[in-house]
N, C-alpha and C positions, 0 to 999 in steps of 0.2 A: 489516361496515359500511364498509369502504374499498375496495370492489370497483373503482370507477372509478380510484382512485389505483393500485391493483395492476395494472390493465390498462395504465395509462400507463407504469408501470415495466417491464412486460413488453415494451411497444412500444419503449422505450429500449434494452432488452436486445437485442431482435432487430435493431434498427438498428445496434447496436455490433458485432454479428456480421458485418454487411456492411462493416465497416471504419470506420464513423463513431464519433467520440468523443461520449459523451453525459454530461451532468451533470443529475442530477435532485435536487431538494431536497424533502424531506418536512417540511412545517411544521405547526405546531399547538401548542396549549397542552399543558401537562403532563397526562399521563394519557389522551390521545386515541388512543393506539395507534400512534404513529409507529415506535417500536422494534419492535413486534410486526409491523407491515407490512414493515419492512426485513428482519427475520429470516425472514418468510414469503418474501420475495423471494430471500433467501439460499438457502432450500430449493429454490426454483424454479431458481436458477442451478446449484446443486450437482447436482440430478437431471438436468440437461441437460449435464453434463460440464464446466461452467464452474468458475471459481474465485471464491469469495466471501470477501472479507477485510473485517474490521471493526476499527475503532479507536474509542476513546471519549475525548473530551476531559474533563479534570478541572479543576475550579476551582483546585486546588492545584498543577497542573502548567502554569499559564499562562506561567511563565517558561522552560519547556522548549520550544524551537522544534520544531514538527512532531511533538509527542508522540503524537498519535493515528495519524498516518501511520506513524511509526516502529513503534508497537505492531502495526498491521495488517501491515506488511512483515515484522516479526519473526515474526508468526503464519505468514506464507507460508514463511519460511525453516524454521520448525519443521515445517511440513507436508512440505517437501522432505526434511528430515532423517529424519522418521518413515518416509518411503518407502524409506529405505535406499539402497543403491547401484544405483539404477535408471538407465536411459539418460536419462530426463527430468531427474533431479536432477544427473547428470553434465553434461548439456548446459547447463542453466541455470547451474550453478556455473562452467563454463568460460567461458560468455558474460559472466557477471558479472565474472569475473577479467579478461577482455579489456577490457571496457568501463570498469571502475573502476581497474584497475591498483593501484598502491600507494596511491592515494587511498582505497581500500577501508577503510583504517585509520580514516578520519574517519567513514565511514558505519557501520562496525562498532561505533563508540562509542555510536551511538543504536539500532542494530539488532544486538544482541549475537549472535544466532544466525547472522548473515551469515558470520562467520569459519568456522564449521563447513561451511557450504554451499560456500564458495570454497576450502576446504581450507587455510586459513592461520590461524594464531593472530594475533590483532590485536597482541599484544605483540611479535611478530616484525617488524612493520612500523614503522619509525621514520622519521618525517617531520618537517619543519620545522613547528612548531606555529603559526608566525606566518601570519596571513592578514588582508588588509585588511578583508575582509568574510566572516567564517566562515559567516554565514547564507546568503549567496549561493552559497558553495561547497557547503554542505549541500544547498541546493535543487537545484543542478546535479547532484549525485550522486544525489539522490532521483529526479530525472528520468531519469537514466541507468538506475537500478534499474527504474523503471516501464517504460522502453523495452525492457529486456532481458526482464523477466517477461512482458510482453504479446506480444512477438514470438517468444520461444523456447518459451513454454508451448503454443502452438498452440490455445489455447482462450480464450474471453473471460474477462477479469479484471474483477470487479465490486468496487468499494471502497465501504464504508459507513462514514461518520464520524458518530458520535453526539455529541450535546451541543455543537453548534458555538458556542453562546453562551459557552463556556469556552475557545474556541480562542485560540491566541496570534496576534498580529498578522501574523506571517509566513505563516500558512496561507492567509489571504485573498489575499495576493500570489501565492502558489504555484498557485492554481487555474488560472490561465491557462497555466501551464507543464506541470503534471502532467496 
């Protein structure tokens, strides 16, 4: 029933392969197949060698900044860990280490599997906890993370965020950056 929307998502995917960033929003009332459509798109992306990540906002997690993004990126880290000691996982880990440096401590607090990917235990990284705007720092680090995974993976990365009605306020600000 959502063939036109699926074709539109496929078009966005193909445009992203050519280097353009794309944002697609699937809207509709509850029970109209939005999540099914997104997961169908995930199968489409995965069968073409791309990476499909998903995160879901939760009404009870609204106080946790970027919770669905963090869950999706943790899923990516888990995927790299499950690959084992491959050249791709080593490359991504080294690039993340270079891009994040000791600031990776802050990101690993919301993306727990990141520590294993970069080869450092988050407890080994001790930094000044004070920050004028921790949410801006977290957004900056998330952008660095996205930049690394999209450039070092060599394949398109598709991110699906479900239940945006439960998103924290910071996520809306972040769309223009991520």
